[in-house]
N, C-alpha and C positions, 0 to 999 in steps of 0.2 A: 499769504497776504491775508487781510484782515476783510471780515465778511462785509458785504453793501448793508449802509443801513437805508430803513425804511424810510425816504424823507418826508413821505405825509403831504400834507397839504403847505403849499409853500407861505411861508412869512414874508409879508410886507416889510422892508428893515427903513424906507425912509419913501416919505412922501408928499411933497411938493403942495404946500398949504396956498398959495396965491401962483397960481398956474398961467397966468395974464403977463407973469413978468418974465417966463421963458421965450429962448429963439422958437421954440416947438410952436408955441403959439404966434409969436408972430409970422412964421411961416403959414402957420395953420390960417392965419388971419389973410395973407397973401394970396395962398390959393383962392381960397373964400372971394377975394375981391376980385380975384381976374377972370376964375372961372365962371362967377355968380352962384356960388355954391355958398352952404349953411351948413358946413362942418361943425362940431362943437369940442369932439372929443379926440385923441391920438386915437380913437379905434376908427372911427369916422376918416381920420386921416390914414390912417392905413389900407380900411378897404379902397378908398379913392387910388393909392398908390397902385396896388395891384391892379386894378382897372386901368389905369392911363399911366402904364410904365414908362413910356418915352415921355410924355408930358411932366410927370413927377421927377426925372431924373432932370431933363433940362431944368427945371424949378429947382433943384437941388444944387447944381451946379452955379447958376445966379444968384441965388440966396446965399450959398458960401462963399459967394468971391474966389471960386476957383479959377485958378489961372494956369494955363498954358501956351507953349511957344505959338500956337495957332487956335483960334477961338472953335468950338465945334459948331458944324453946321447943322446936324440932325442926330439925333439918340439912337443908336442902334437897336432893332428890335430884339426881344428875349429871344426870338427864336433863331436869331442869328449867332447870339453866346449859347445857347444849347449847342445847336450843330458844330460849334467848335468844342466842345467839350469831350 
């Protein structure tokens, strides 16, 4: 097999110049409005999602329009999922 190449610094291939037109921006605004926050970036949203796992996944479920045979009643805690591994 060939040698592994040193990738060095990552290269940005594309960046949206109008983030306010994206679904992520709409989702971020929904989170800000509902939870009275002032998140501004993807990194802000990510940090909030890690600290608020159940709220994040509940909001994701609603925002994306996910459907199931029965609606969810609560989001399982991360500890439950880790215990299943």
